[in-house]
PyMOL Python script that loads the backbone (N, CA, C, O; Angstrom):
from pymol import cmd

cmd.read_pdbstr("""\
ATOM      1  N   MET A   1       0.806  -1.221  -0.059  1.00  0.00           N
ATOM      2  CA  MET A   1      -0.002  -0.037  -0.490  1.00  0.00           C
ATOM      3  C   MET A   1       1.099   1.199   0.134  1.00  0.00           C
ATOM      4  O   MET A   1       0.536   2.278  -0.051  1.00  0.00           O
ATOM      5  N   ILE A   2       1.927   1.330   0.541  1.00  0.00           N
ATOM      6  CA  ILE A   2       2.944   2.395   1.042  1.00  0.00           C
ATOM      7  C   ILE A   2       3.532   2.628  -0.298  1.00  0.00           C
ATOM      8  O   ILE A   2       3.569   3.773  -0.746  1.00  0.00           O
ATOM      9  N   ALA A   3       4.006   1.593  -0.987  1.00  0.00           N
ATOM     10  CA  ALA A   3       4.639   1.574  -1.994  1.00  0.00           C
ATOM     11  C   ALA A   3       3.813   1.913  -3.410  1.00  0.00           C
ATOM     12  O   ALA A   3       4.409   2.218  -4.443  1.00  0.00           O
ATOM     13  N   ARG A   4       2.529   1.827  -3.323  1.00  0.00           N
ATOM     14  CA  ARG A   4       1.608   2.112  -4.435  1.00  0.00           C
ATOM     15  C   ARG A   4       1.619   3.668  -4.231  1.00  0.00           C
ATOM     16  O   ARG A   4       1.873   4.418  -5.174  1.00  0.00           O
ATOM     17  N   SER A   5       1.325   4.148  -2.919  1.00  0.00           N
ATOM     18  CA  SER A   5       1.208   5.429  -2.633  1.00  0.00           C
ATOM     19  C   SER A   5       2.291   6.302  -3.103  1.00  0.00           C
ATOM     20  O   SER A   5       2.049   7.358  -3.687  1.00  0.00           O
ATOM     21  N   LYS A   6       3.786   5.778  -2.801  1.00  0.00           N
ATOM     22  CA  LYS A   6       5.000   6.537  -3.515  1.00  0.00           C
ATOM     23  C   LYS A   6       4.938   6.607  -5.037  1.00  0.00           C
ATOM     24  O   LYS A   6       5.126   7.673  -5.622  1.00  0.00           O
ATOM     25  N   ASN A   7       4.670   5.448  -5.688  1.00  0.00           N
ATOM     26  CA  ASN A   7       4.663   5.443  -6.948  1.00  0.00           C
ATOM     27  C   ASN A   7       3.619   6.453  -7.461  1.00  0.00           C
ATOM     28  O   ASN A   7       3.990   7.100  -8.439  1.00  0.00           O
ATOM     29  N   ILE A   8       2.282   6.734  -6.953  1.00  0.00           N
ATOM     30  CA  ILE A   8       1.395   7.663  -7.414  1.00  0.00           C
ATOM     31  C   ILE A   8       2.002   9.010  -7.248  1.00  0.00           C
ATOM     32  O   ILE A   8       1.738   9.804  -8.152  1.00  0.00           O
ATOM     33  N   ILE A   9       2.761   9.434  -6.280  1.00  0.00           N
ATOM     34  CA  ILE A   9       3.270  10.685  -6.026  1.00  0.00           C
ATOM     35  C   ILE A   9       4.382  11.039  -6.953  1.00  0.00           C
ATOM     36  O   ILE A   9       4.484  12.154  -7.465  1.00  0.00           O
ATOM     37  N   ASN A  10       5.279   9.976  -7.171  1.00  0.00           N
ATOM     38  CA  ASN A  10       6.275  10.199  -8.010  1.00  0.00           C
ATOM     39  C   ASN A  10       5.802  10.282  -9.761  1.00  0.00           C
ATOM     40  O   ASN A  10       6.557  10.791 -10.590  1.00  0.00           O
ATOM     41  N   GLN A  11       4.822   9.860 -10.026  1.00  0.00           N
ATOM     42  CA  GLN A  11       3.958   9.919 -11.429  1.00  0.00           C
ATOM     43  C   GLN A  11       3.558  11.532 -11.248  1.00  0.00           C
ATOM     44  O   GLN A  11       3.780  12.300 -12.185  1.00  0.00           O
ATOM     45  N   GLY A  12       3.067  11.929 -10.229  1.00  0.00           N
ATOM     46  CA  GLY A  12       2.710  13.323 -10.371  1.00  0.00           C
ATOM     47  C   GLY A  12       3.664  14.535 -10.408  1.00  0.00           C
ATOM     48  O   GLY A  12       3.514  15.676 -10.845  1.00  0.00           O
ATOM     49  N   ARG A  13       4.820  13.832  -9.730  1.00  0.00           N
ATOM     50  CA  ARG A  13       5.870  14.937  -9.864  1.00  0.00           C
ATOM     51  C   ARG A  13       6.667  14.928 -11.346  1.00  0.00           C
ATOM     52  O   ARG A  13       7.098  15.871 -12.009  1.00  0.00           O
ATOM     53  N   ARG A  14       6.686  13.573 -11.579  1.00  0.00           N
ATOM     54  CA  ARG A  14       7.032  13.699 -13.346  1.00  0.00           C
ATOM     55  C   ARG A  14       6.416  14.300 -14.242  1.00  0.00           C
ATOM     56  O   ARG A  14       6.881  14.799 -15.266  1.00  0.00           O
ATOM     57  N   GLY A  15       4.821  14.255 -13.707  1.00  0.00           N
ATOM     58  CA  GLY A  15       4.013  15.055 -14.826  1.00  0.00           C
ATOM     59  C   GLY A  15       4.271  16.492 -14.468  1.00  0.00           C
ATOM     60  O   GLY A  15       4.195  17.285 -15.406  1.00  0.00           O
ATOM     61  N   GLN A  16       4.528  16.912 -13.422  1.00  0.00           N
ATOM     62  CA  GLN A  16       4.885  18.440 -13.110  1.00  0.00           C
ATOM     63  C   GLN A  16       6.187  18.820 -13.561  1.00  0.00           C
ATOM     64  O   GLN A  16       6.341  19.985 -13.926  1.00  0.00           O
ATOM     65  N   ASP A  17       7.322  17.879 -13.601  1.00  0.00           N
ATOM     66  CA  ASP A  17       8.382  18.123 -14.228  1.00  0.00           C
ATOM     67  C   ASP A  17       8.031  18.386 -15.803  1.00  0.00           C
ATOM     68  O   ASP A  17       8.166  19.491 -16.329  1.00  0.00           O
ATOM     69  N   HIS A  18       7.641  17.417 -16.369  1.00  0.00           N
ATOM     70  CA  HIS A  18       7.090  17.498 -17.831  1.00  0.00           C
ATOM     71  C   HIS A  18       6.579  18.730 -18.328  1.00  0.00           C
ATOM     72  O   HIS A  18       6.971  19.310 -19.340  1.00  0.00           O
ATOM     73  N   GLU A  19       5.540  19.143 -17.433  1.00  0.00           N
ATOM     74  CA  GLU A  19       4.834  20.482 -17.943  1.00  0.00           C
ATOM     75  C   GLU A  19       5.555  21.585 -17.570  1.00  0.00           C
ATOM     76  O   GLU A  19       5.169  22.650 -18.053  1.00  0.00           O
ATOM     77  N   ALA A  20       6.615  21.612 -16.750  1.00  0.00           N
ATOM     78  CA  ALA A  20       7.566  22.606 -16.405  1.00  0.00           C
ATOM     79  C   ALA A  20       8.655  22.735 -17.430  1.00  0.00           C
ATOM     80  O   ALA A  20       9.244  23.802 -17.603  1.00  0.00           O
ATOM     81  N   LYS A  21       8.964  21.460 -18.225  1.00  0.00           N
ATOM     82  CA  LYS A  21       9.814  21.578 -19.324  1.00  0.00           C
ATOM     83  C   LYS A  21       9.278  22.177 -20.620  1.00  0.00           C
ATOM     84  O   LYS A  21       9.831  22.982 -21.370  1.00  0.00           O
ATOM     85  N   ASN A  22       8.019  21.576 -20.721  1.00  0.00           N
ATOM     86  CA  ASN A  22       7.078  22.201 -22.263  1.00  0.00           C
ATOM     87  C   ASN A  22       7.143  23.674 -22.029  1.00  0.00           C
ATOM     88  O   ASN A  22       7.613  24.369 -22.930  1.00  0.00           O
ATOM     89  N   ALA A  23       6.775  24.168 -21.050  1.00  0.00           N
ATOM     90  CA  ALA A  23       6.488  25.526 -20.763  1.00  0.00           C
ATOM     91  C   ALA A  23       7.780  26.392 -20.842  1.00  0.00           C
ATOM     92  O   ALA A  23       7.691  27.561 -21.217  1.00  0.00           O
ATOM     93  N   ALA A  24       8.914  25.878 -20.518  1.00  0.00           N
ATOM     94  CA  ALA A  24      10.249  26.574 -20.464  1.00  0.00           C
ATOM     95  C   ALA A  24      10.531  26.507 -22.291  1.00  0.00           C
ATOM     96  O   ALA A  24      10.848  27.508 -22.933  1.00  0.00           O
ATOM     97  N   LYS A  25      10.358  25.278 -22.839  1.00  0.00           N
ATOM     98  CA  LYS A  25      10.696  25.256 -24.068  1.00  0.00           C
ATOM     99  C   LYS A  25       9.765  26.145 -24.737  1.00  0.00           C
ATOM    100  O   LYS A  25      10.246  26.765 -25.685  1.00  0.00           O
ATOM    101  N   LYS A  26       8.585  26.344 -24.475  1.00  0.00           N
ATOM    102  CA  LYS A  26       7.522  27.260 -25.216  1.00  0.00           C
ATOM    103  C   LYS A  26       8.220  28.586 -25.069  1.00  0.00           C
ATOM    104  O   LYS A  26       8.494  29.225 -26.085  1.00  0.00           O
ATOM    105  N   GLU A  27       8.484  28.980 -24.041  1.00  0.00           N
ATOM    106  CA  GLU A  27       8.969  30.110 -23.764  1.00  0.00           C
ATOM    107  C   GLU A  27      10.246  30.667 -24.515  1.00  0.00           C
ATOM    108  O   GLU A  27      10.444  31.801 -24.950  1.00  0.00           O
ATOM    109  N   TYR A  28      11.145  29.422 -24.546  1.00  0.00           N
ATOM    110  CA  TYR A  28      12.527  29.927 -25.379  1.00  0.00           C
ATOM    111  C   TYR A  28      12.077  29.807 -26.698  1.00  0.00           C
ATOM    112  O   TYR A  28      12.634  30.547 -27.509  1.00  0.00           O
ATOM    113  N   ASP A  29      11.197  29.048 -27.115  1.00  0.00           N
ATOM    114  CA  ASP A  29      10.830  28.933 -28.805  1.00  0.00           C
ATOM    115  C   ASP A  29      10.142  30.244 -29.001  1.00  0.00           C
ATOM    116  O   ASP A  29      10.434  30.766 -30.077  1.00  0.00           O
ATOM    117  N   ASP A  30       9.377  30.862 -28.317  1.00  0.00           N
ATOM    118  CA  ASP A  30       8.903  32.360 -28.476  1.00  0.00           C
ATOM    119  C   ASP A  30       9.914  33.148 -28.518  1.00  0.00           C
ATOM    120  O   ASP A  30      10.065  33.898 -29.482  1.00  0.00           O
ATOM    121  N   ARG A  31      10.788  33.118 -27.480  1.00  0.00           N
ATOM    122  CA  ARG A  31      11.806  34.126 -27.535  1.00  0.00           C
ATOM    123  C   ARG A  31      12.772  34.281 -28.742  1.00  0.00           C
ATOM    124  O   ARG A  31      13.106  35.345 -29.263  1.00  0.00           O
ATOM    125  N   ALA A  32      13.170  33.001 -29.097  1.00  0.00           N
ATOM    126  CA  ALA A  32      13.923  32.803 -30.210  1.00  0.00           C
ATOM    127  C   ALA A  32      13.151  33.322 -31.713  1.00  0.00           C
ATOM    128  O   ALA A  32      13.728  33.968 -32.588  1.00  0.00           O
ATOM    129  N   ASP A  33      11.923  32.933 -31.753  1.00  0.00           N
ATOM    130  CA  ASP A  33      11.197  33.522 -33.047  1.00  0.00           C
ATOM    131  C   ASP A  33      11.172  34.952 -33.174  1.00  0.00           C
ATOM    132  O   ASP A  33      11.300  35.483 -34.277  1.00  0.00           O
ATOM    133  N   ALA A  34      10.996  35.684 -31.993  1.00  0.00           N
ATOM    134  CA  ALA A  34      10.879  37.311 -31.846  1.00  0.00           C
ATOM    135  C   ALA A  34      12.189  37.707 -32.029  1.00  0.00           C
ATOM    136  O   ALA A  34      12.310  38.888 -32.355  1.00  0.00           O
ATOM    137  N   TYR A  35      13.344  36.977 -31.900  1.00  0.00           N
ATOM    138  CA  TYR A  35      14.562  37.338 -32.054  1.00  0.00           C
ATOM    139  C   TYR A  35      15.075  37.105 -33.359  1.00  0.00           C
ATOM    140  O   TYR A  35      15.991  37.842 -33.723  1.00  0.00           O
ATOM    141  N   LYS A  36      14.623  36.131 -34.216  1.00  0.00           N
ATOM    142  CA  LYS A  36      14.660  35.867 -35.519  1.00  0.00           C
ATOM    143  C   LYS A  36      14.030  36.877 -36.575  1.00  0.00           C
ATOM    144  O   LYS A  36      14.493  37.269 -37.646  1.00  0.00           O
ATOM    145  N   LYS A  37      12.918  37.152 -35.985  1.00  0.00           N
ATOM    146  CA  LYS A  37      12.191  38.226 -36.652  1.00  0.00           C
ATOM    147  C   LYS A  37      12.604  39.688 -36.602  1.00  0.00           C
ATOM    148  O   LYS A  37      12.438  40.383 -37.604  1.00  0.00           O
ATOM    149  N   ALA A  38      13.100  40.165 -35.560  1.00  0.00           N
ATOM    150  CA  ALA A  38      13.791  41.360 -35.350  1.00  0.00           C
ATOM    151  C   ALA A  38      15.171  41.428 -36.072  1.00  0.00           C
ATOM    152  O   ALA A  38      15.623  42.502 -36.469  1.00  0.00           O
ATOM    153  N   LEU A  39      15.854  40.188 -36.233  1.00  0.00           N
ATOM    154  CA  LEU A  39      17.053  40.172 -36.996  1.00  0.00           C
ATOM    155  C   LEU A  39      16.836  40.294 -38.378  1.00  0.00           C
ATOM    156  O   LEU A  39      17.553  41.010 -39.078  1.00  0.00           O
ATOM    157  N   ASP A  40      15.736  39.530 -38.890  1.00  0.00           N
ATOM    158  CA  ASP A  40      15.341  39.724 -40.129  1.00  0.00           C
ATOM    159  C   ASP A  40      15.081  41.085 -40.728  1.00  0.00           C
ATOM    160  O   ASP A  40      15.358  41.384 -41.890  1.00  0.00           O
ATOM    161  N   GLU A  41      14.489  41.935 -39.778  1.00  0.00           N
ATOM    162  CA  GLU A  41      13.989  43.267 -40.193  1.00  0.00           C
ATOM    163  C   GLU A  41      15.155  44.161 -40.115  1.00  0.00           C
ATOM    164  O   GLU A  41      15.188  45.063 -40.951  1.00  0.00           O
ATOM    165  N   ILE A  42      16.125  44.078 -39.261  1.00  0.00           N
ATOM    166  CA  ILE A  42      17.403  44.739 -39.314  1.00  0.00           C
ATOM    167  C   ILE A  42      18.179  44.559 -40.444  1.00  0.00           C
ATOM    168  O   ILE A  42      18.855  45.504 -40.850  1.00  0.00           O
ATOM    169  N   ASN A  43      18.192  43.250 -41.145  1.00  0.00           N
ATOM    170  CA  ASN A  43      18.788  42.875 -42.399  1.00  0.00           C
ATOM    171  C   ASN A  43      18.054  43.540 -43.549  1.00  0.00           C
ATOM    172  O   ASN A  43      18.540  44.261 -44.421  1.00  0.00           O
ATOM    173  N   ASN A  44      17.114  43.260 -43.429  1.00  0.00           N
ATOM    174  CA  ASN A  44      15.945  44.047 -44.607  1.00  0.00           C
ATOM    175  C   ASN A  44      16.309  45.443 -44.655  1.00  0.00           C
ATOM    176  O   ASN A  44      16.348  45.980 -45.762  1.00  0.00           O
ATOM    177  N   LEU A  45      16.610  46.181 -43.505  1.00  0.00           N
ATOM    178  CA  LEU A  45      16.660  47.729 -43.432  1.00  0.00           C
ATOM    179  C   LEU A  45      17.966  47.797 -44.017  1.00  0.00           C
ATOM    180  O   LEU A  45      18.104  48.554 -44.979  1.00  0.00           O
ATOM    181  N   ASN A  46      19.011  47.097 -43.580  1.00  0.00           N
ATOM    182  CA  ASN A  46      20.345  47.188 -44.059  1.00  0.00           C
ATOM    183  C   ASN A  46      20.541  47.001 -45.709  1.00  0.00           C
ATOM    184  O   ASN A  46      21.381  47.640 -46.342  1.00  0.00           O
ATOM    185  N   LYS A  47      19.797  46.198 -46.196  1.00  0.00           N
ATOM    186  CA  LYS A  47      19.666  45.908 -47.497  1.00  0.00           C
ATOM    187  C   LYS A  47      19.226  46.915 -48.416  1.00  0.00           C
ATOM    188  O   LYS A  47      19.614  47.048 -49.576  1.00  0.00           O
ATOM    189  N   GLN A  48      18.032  47.903 -47.551  1.00  0.00           N
ATOM    190  CA  GLN A  48      17.647  48.974 -48.165  1.00  0.00           C
ATOM    191  C   GLN A  48      18.454  50.000 -48.287  1.00  0.00           C
ATOM    192  O   GLN A  48      18.358  50.714 -49.286  1.00  0.00           O
ATOM    193  N   LEU A  49      19.300  50.239 -47.398  1.00  0.00           N
ATOM    194  CA  LEU A  49      20.363  51.298 -47.264  1.00  0.00           C
ATOM    195  C   LEU A  49      21.316  50.922 -48.107  1.00  0.00           C
ATOM    196  O   LEU A  49      22.034  51.859 -48.459  1.00  0.00           O
ATOM    197  N   ASP A  50      21.568  49.931 -48.537  1.00  0.00           N
ATOM    198  CA  ASP A  50      22.746  49.769 -49.580  1.00  0.00           C
ATOM    199  C   ASP A  50      22.297  49.515 -50.936  1.00  0.00           C
ATOM    200  O   ASP A  50      23.024  49.203 -51.879  1.00  0.00           O
ATOM    201  N   ALA A  51      21.043  49.675 -50.957  1.00  0.00           N
ATOM    202  CA  ALA A  51      20.214  49.447 -52.300  1.00  0.00           C
ATOM    203  C   ALA A  51      21.008  50.886 -53.221  1.00  0.00           C
ATOM    204  O   ALA A  51      21.248  51.954 -52.659  1.00  0.00           O
ATOM    205  N   PRO A  52      21.283  50.644 -54.525  1.00  0.00           N
ATOM    206  CA  PRO A  52      21.842  51.840 -55.278  1.00  0.00           C
ATOM    207  C   PRO A  52      21.262  53.230 -55.215  1.00  0.00           C
ATOM    208  O   PRO A  52      21.948  54.236 -55.033  1.00  0.00           O
ATOM    209  N   ALA A  53      19.658  53.221 -55.412  1.00  0.00           N
ATOM    210  CA  ALA A  53      19.017  54.621 -55.327  1.00  0.00           C
ATOM    211  C   ALA A  53      19.276  55.292 -53.978  1.00  0.00           C
ATOM    212  O   ALA A  53      19.070  56.503 -53.901  1.00  0.00           O
ATOM    213  N   LEU A  54      19.736  54.575 -52.839  1.00  0.00           N
ATOM    214  CA  LEU A  54      19.730  55.183 -51.773  1.00  0.00           C
ATOM    215  C   LEU A  54      21.418  55.670 -51.328  1.00  0.00           C
ATOM    216  O   LEU A  54      21.903  56.564 -50.634  1.00  0.00           O
ATOM    217  N   SER A  55      22.002  54.436 -52.228  1.00  0.00           N
ATOM    218  CA  SER A  55      23.520  54.683 -52.036  1.00  0.00           C
ATOM    219  C   SER A  55      23.953  56.103 -52.882  1.00  0.00           C
ATOM    220  O   SER A  55      24.983  56.734 -52.642  1.00  0.00           O
ATOM    221  N   GLY A  56      23.094  56.418 -53.773  1.00  0.00           N
ATOM    222  CA  GLY A  56      23.296  57.431 -54.810  1.00  0.00           C
ATOM    223  C   GLY A  56      23.067  58.807 -54.075  1.00  0.00           C
ATOM    224  O   GLY A  56      23.725  59.835 -54.239  1.00  0.00           O
ATOM    225  N   ARG A  57      21.967  58.605 -53.207  1.00  0.00           N
ATOM    226  CA  ARG A  57      21.492  59.734 -52.556  1.00  0.00           C
ATOM    227  C   ARG A  57      22.647  60.159 -51.285  1.00  0.00           C
ATOM    228  O   ARG A  57      22.998  61.312 -51.032  1.00  0.00           O
ATOM    229  N   ARG A  58      23.014  59.190 -50.736  1.00  0.00           N
ATOM    230  CA  ARG A  58      23.936  59.227 -49.599  1.00  0.00           C
ATOM    231  C   ARG A  58      25.119  59.866 -50.357  1.00  0.00           C
ATOM    232  O   ARG A  58      25.374  60.988 -49.919  1.00  0.00           O
ATOM    233  N   GLN A  59      25.949  59.448 -51.418  1.00  0.00           N
ATOM    234  CA  GLN A  59      26.960  60.026 -51.701  1.00  0.00           C
ATOM    235  C   GLN A  59      26.585  61.559 -52.100  1.00  0.00           C
ATOM    236  O   GLN A  59      27.396  62.413 -51.741  1.00  0.00           O
ATOM    237  N   ASN A  60      25.687  61.889 -52.651  1.00  0.00           N
ATOM    238  CA  ASN A  60      25.159  63.265 -53.072  1.00  0.00           C
ATOM    239  C   ASN A  60      25.402  64.281 -51.870  1.00  0.00           C
ATOM    240  O   ASN A  60      26.009  65.351 -51.919  1.00  0.00           O
ATOM    241  N   ALA A  61      24.780  63.687 -50.786  1.00  0.00           N
ATOM    242  CA  ALA A  61      24.642  64.300 -49.597  1.00  0.00           C
ATOM    243  C   ALA A  61      26.080  64.542 -48.766  1.00  0.00           C
ATOM    244  O   ALA A  61      26.352  65.516 -48.064  1.00  0.00           O
ATOM    245  N   GLU A  62      26.810  63.531 -49.008  1.00  0.00           N
ATOM    246  CA  GLU A  62      28.084  63.723 -48.466  1.00  0.00           C
ATOM    247  C   GLU A  62      28.948  64.578 -49.273  1.00  0.00           C
ATOM    248  O   GLU A  62      29.713  65.287 -48.619  1.00  0.00           O
ATOM    249  N   SER A  63      29.012  64.693 -50.788  1.00  0.00           N
ATOM    250  CA  SER A  63      29.506  65.397 -51.324  1.00  0.00           C
ATOM    251  C   SER A  63      29.061  67.043 -51.117  1.00  0.00           C
ATOM    252  O   SER A  63      29.864  67.975 -51.076  1.00  0.00           O
ATOM    253  N   GLN A  64      28.022  67.121 -51.034  1.00  0.00           N
ATOM    254  CA  GLN A  64      27.379  68.549 -50.693  1.00  0.00           C
ATOM    255  C   GLN A  64      27.826  68.976 -49.196  1.00  0.00           C
ATOM    256  O   GLN A  64      28.168  70.140 -48.986  1.00  0.00           O
ATOM    257  N   GLY A  65      27.819  68.182 -48.344  1.00  0.00           N
ATOM    258  CA  GLY A  65      28.278  68.630 -47.064  1.00  0.00           C
ATOM    259  C   GLY A  65      29.947  68.904 -46.777  1.00  0.00           C
ATOM    260  O   GLY A  65      30.505  69.349 -45.774  1.00  0.00           O
ATOM    261  N   ALA A  66      30.492  68.452 -48.076  1.00  0.00           N
ATOM    262  CA  ALA A  66      32.068  68.551 -48.126  1.00  0.00           C
ATOM    263  C   ALA A  66      32.314  69.913 -48.469  1.00  0.00           C
ATOM    264  O   ALA A  66      33.384  70.396 -48.099  1.00  0.00           O
ATOM    265  N   ARG A  67      31.545  70.586 -49.086  1.00  0.00           N
ATOM    266  CA  ARG A  67      31.776  71.681 -50.018  1.00  0.00           C
ATOM    267  C   ARG A  67      32.179  72.824 -48.942  1.00  0.00           C
ATOM    268  O   ARG A  67      32.465  73.959 -49.324  1.00  0.00           O
TER     269      ARG A  67
END
""", "prot")
cmd.dss("prot")
cmd.show_as("cartoon", "prot")
cmd.util.cbc("prot")
cmd.orient("prot")
């Protein structure tokens, strides 16, 4: 009887551990996704700055400021 009670308690603890592990994994995945999205936005903005149309404008602005 006592062994059966201990087994039931241990199963409950394992279930709680499993739930905590799943919650931590979900939080990590959510943060990783947010980081990847932010990094993609930064990379896209950098590509736009390096586009030929903007590069020409930047060179013109620099040359006018050097006068």
